[in-house]
KETI-708174 format. One line per 3 residues: their letters; for each residue x, y, z of N, C-alpha, C. Coordinates in steps of 0.05 Angstrom, whole numbers, always signed. Layout:
<recs>
A> X,Y,Z,X,Y,Z,X,Y,Z | ...
</recs>
This chain:
<recs>
XXX> -771,+3542,-1323,-764,+3557,-1299,-767,+3537,-1275 | -746,+3537,-1258,-747,+3519,-1235,-729,+3528,-1213 | -736,+3520,-1189,-718,+3523,-1166,-703,+3497,-1165
XXX> -677,+3499,-1166,-660,+3475,-1166,-663,+3460,-1139 | -666,+3434,-1141,-667,+3418,-1117,-644,+3398,-1116 | -629,+3397,-1137,-604,+3381,-1138,-584,+3398,-1155
XXX> -558,+3395,-1149,-539,+3410,-1165,-540,+3400,-1194 | -533,+3418,-1213,-534,+3412,-1241,-509,+3422,-1254 | -500,+3408,-1274,-476,+3417,-1289,-485,+3440,-1307
XXX> -466,+3457,-1314,-472,+3479,-1332,-480,+3469,-1359 | -467,+3447,-1368,-474,+3436,-1395,-503,+3425,-1395 | -511,+3412,-1373,-538,+3402,-1371,-558,+3425,-1370
XXX> -551,+3446,-1356,-569,+3469,-1354,-571,+3483,-1381 | -550,+3484,-1396,-551,+3495,-1424,-570,+3478,-1441 | -568,+3452,-1439,-585,+3434,-1454,-614,+3436,-1447
XXX> -620,+3441,-1422,-648,+3441,-1413,-661,+3469,-1413 | -645,+3490,-1415,-656,+3517,-1414,-671,+3525,-1439 | -692,+3540,-1434,-709,+3549,-1456,-709,+3580,-1460
XXX> -698,+3594,-1441,-700,+3623,-1441,-673,+3637,-1440 | -657,+3632,-1461,-631,+3645,-1462,-633,+3674,-1468 | -616,+3690,-1455,-614,+3719,-1461,-590,+3724,-1479
XXX> -574,+3705,-1482,-550,+3706,-1499,-545,+3677,-1507 | -524,+3671,-1521,-520,+3643,-1529,-519,+3624,-1506 | -505,+3631,-1484,-503,+3614,-1461,-508,+3629,-1435
XXX> -527,+3648,-1436,-533,+3663,-1412,-563,+3660,-1405 | -569,+3657,-1380,-596,+3655,-1371,-600,+3672,-1346 | -625,+3678,-1341,-632,+3694,-1317,-635,+3675,-1293
XXX> -629,+3685,-1270,-632,+3670,-1245,-638,+3688,-1222 | -648,+3676,-1201,-653,+3690,-1176,-643,+3672,-1153 | -629,+3685,-1134,-618,+3671,-1111,-633,+3680,-1086
XXX> -641,+3660,-1070,-651,+3665,-1043,-627,+3662,-1024 | -617,+3684,-1014,-593,+3683,-998,-598,+3672,-970 | -622,+3673,-961,-628,+3661,-934,-631,+3631,-936
XXX> -646,+3621,-955,-651,+3593,-958,-629,+3579,-975 | -611,+3595,-987,-589,+3585,-1003,-599,+3568,-1027 | -618,+3579,-1041,-630,+3566,-1064,-626,+3583,-1089
XXX> -627,+3570,-1112,-624,+3583,-1138,-647,+3574,-1156 | -660,+3594,-1168,-681,+3589,-1188,-669,+3599,-1215 | -675,+3585,-1236,-662,+3591,-1262,-682,+3589,-1285
XXX> -674,+3601,-1307,-687,+3596,-1333,-715,+3608,-1335 | -717,+3634,-1330,-743,+3647,-1334,-739,+3670,-1354 | -761,+3678,-1368,-759,+3700,-1386,-751,+3726,-1373
XXX> -760,+3730,-1348,-754,+3754,-1333,-747,+3746,-1304 | -730,+3762,-1291,-723,+3756,-1264,-747,+3755,-1246 | -766,+3772,-1251,-790,+3773,-1233,-806,+3747,-1234
XXX> -803,+3731,-1255,-816,+3705,-1256,-804,+3686,-1236 | -778,+3685,-1235,-765,+3668,-1214,-771,+3679,-1186 | -771,+3705,-1184,-777,+3718,-1158,-805,+3709,-1149
XXX> -824,+3710,-1167,-852,+3702,-1160,-853,+3673,-1152 | -838,+3656,-1167,-837,+3627,-1160,-827,+3623,-1131 | -806,+3638,-1124,-796,+3636,-1097,-816,+3646,-1077
XXX> -829,+3668,-1082,-849,+3679,-1063,-872,+3660,-1059 | -880,+3646,-1080,-901,+3626,-1078,-892,+3601,-1062 | -866,+3598,-1059,-855,+3575,-1045,-842,+3582,-1018
XXX> -850,+3604,-1006,-842,+3610,-979,-819,+3629,-975 | -807,+3640,-996,-785,+3658,-993,-795,+3686,-987 | -778,+3703,-976,-783,+3731,-970,-770,+3748,-991
XXX> -783,+3769,-1000,-772,+3785,-1022,-745,+3798,-1014 | -741,+3805,-989,-716,+3817,-981,-692,+3799,-985 | -697,+3773,-987,-675,+3753,-991,-669,+3746,-1020
XXX> -684,+3757,-1038,-683,+3749,-1067,-667,+3770,-1083 | -648,+3760,-1098,-631,+3777,-1114,-629,+3765,-1143 | -632,+3783,-1162,-631,+3774,-1190,-603,+3775,-1202
XXX> -597,+3755,-1218,-571,+3753,-1230,-574,+3743,-1259 | -553,+3745,-1274,-551,+3732,-1300,-528,+3713,-1298 | -531,+3689,-1310,-511,+3668,-1309,-500,+3664,-1337
XXX> -474,+3668,-1340,-460,+3664,-1366,-448,+3636,-1364 | -462,+3617,-1374,-456,+3589,-1369,-431,+3579,-1385 | -421,+3595,-1403,-397,+3586,-1417,-371,+3595,-1403
XXX> -374,+3606,-1379,-351,+3614,-1364,-345,+3595,-1340 | -320,+3590,-1335,-312,+3574,-1312,-304,+3591,-1288 | -300,+3617,-1292,-292,+3636,-1271,-317,+3647,-1259
XXX> -321,+3643,-1233,-345,+3652,-1219,-350,+3682,-1223 | -328,+3698,-1225,-332,+3727,-1229,-343,+3734,-1256 | -338,+3716,-1276,-349,+3720,-1303,-376,+3706,-1306
XXX> -380,+3685,-1290,-405,+3669,-1291,-429,+3685,-1281 | -425,+3700,-1259,-447,+3714,-1246,-446,+3744,-1253 | -468,+3754,-1263,-471,+3783,-1267,-494,+3792,-1250
XXX> -488,+3813,-1234,-508,+3823,-1215,-524,+3846,-1228 | -544,+3839,-1244,-559,+3859,-1259,-588,+3851,-1262 | -605,+3864,-1247,-634,+3858,-1249,-650,+3881,-1238
XXX> -673,+3886,-1250,-691,+3906,-1239,-701,+3899,-1211 | -703,+3873,-1205,-713,+3866,-1178,-693,+3873,-1156 | -668,+3881,-1163,-648,+3888,-1144,-651,+3917,-1135
XXX> -667,+3933,-1148,-671,+3961,-1140,-688,+3962,-1115 | -675,+3968,-1092,-688,+3968,-1066,-678,+3990,-1048 | -687,+4014,-1053,-677,+4036,-1036,-681,+4031,-1006
XXX> -703,+4018,-998,-707,+4013,-970,-686,+3995,-958 | -673,+3979,-974,-651,+3961,-965,-624,+3973,-971 | -623,+3998,-981,-598,+4011,-987,-586,+4003,-1014
XXX> -602,+3989,-1030,-592,+3981,-1057,-607,+3998,-1078 | -594,+4018,-1089,-607,+4037,-1106,-602,+4032,-1136 | -590,+4010,-1143,-584,+4005,-1171,-593,+3977,-1178
XXX> -591,+3970,-1204,-597,+3943,-1214,-576,+3923,-1205 | -553,+3932,-1196,-532,+3915,-1187,-537,+3907,-1158 | -523,+3887,-1148,-522,+3881,-1120,-498,+3896,-1109
XXX> -503,+3916,-1093,-482,+3935,-1085,-466,+3925,-1061 | -477,+3909,-1044,-464,+3899,-1020,-444,+3876,-1026 | -418,+3880,-1022,-399,+3859,-1028,-404,+3833,-1013
XXX> -415,+3834,-988,-421,+3810,-973,-443,+3794,-986 | -464,+3808,-996,-486,+3794,-1010,-475,+3783,-1036 | -458,+3798,-1050,-446,+3787,-1075,-431,+3761,-1070
XXX> -415,+3761,-1049,-400,+3737,-1042,-419,+3714,-1035 | -440,+3719,-1020,-459,+3699,-1013,-473,+3687,-1038 | -480,+3705,-1057,-492,+3696,-1082,-473,+3678,-1097
XXX> -448,+3686,-1100,-429,+3670,-1114,-425,+3642,-1101 | -425,+3642,-1074,-423,+3616,-1060,-447,+3598,-1065 | -470,+3610,-1066,-494,+3594,-1071,-495,+3584,-1099
XXX> -487,+3601,-1118,-486,+3592,-1146,-466,+3569,-1149 | -443,+3571,-1136,-423,+3550,-1138,-433,+3524,-1126 | -450,+3526,-1106,-462,+3502,-1094,-481,+3487,-1113
XXX> -496,+3502,-1129,-516,+3490,-1147,-506,+3484,-1175 | -487,+3500,-1185,-476,+3494,-1212,-450,+3480,-1210 | -448,+3456,-1218,-424,+3440,-1215,-410,+3436,-1242
</recs>
């Protein structure tokens, strides 16, 4: 589990990941304010905790699954995590319901996964 500090190729991420949820899928968390991506944890809350310990705010953190065998950003990113359930922020499901936040997450993922 790590917060990426340099962009990484999907193939290198596949080689280095230890916590696959499928053949080529891993969990990740995006900090939409700091534009950072944490990857490769057994549970989304583990990446969330790593971010919190490193100065992020919980309201900025969104859980995703990354399907690393896809080249299409819409298939690469799945917005599904228990950490996304936030009634106080208007997000009442495991998905990221706000299209603007979804777009921001995709942009951040594209920045870190090359």
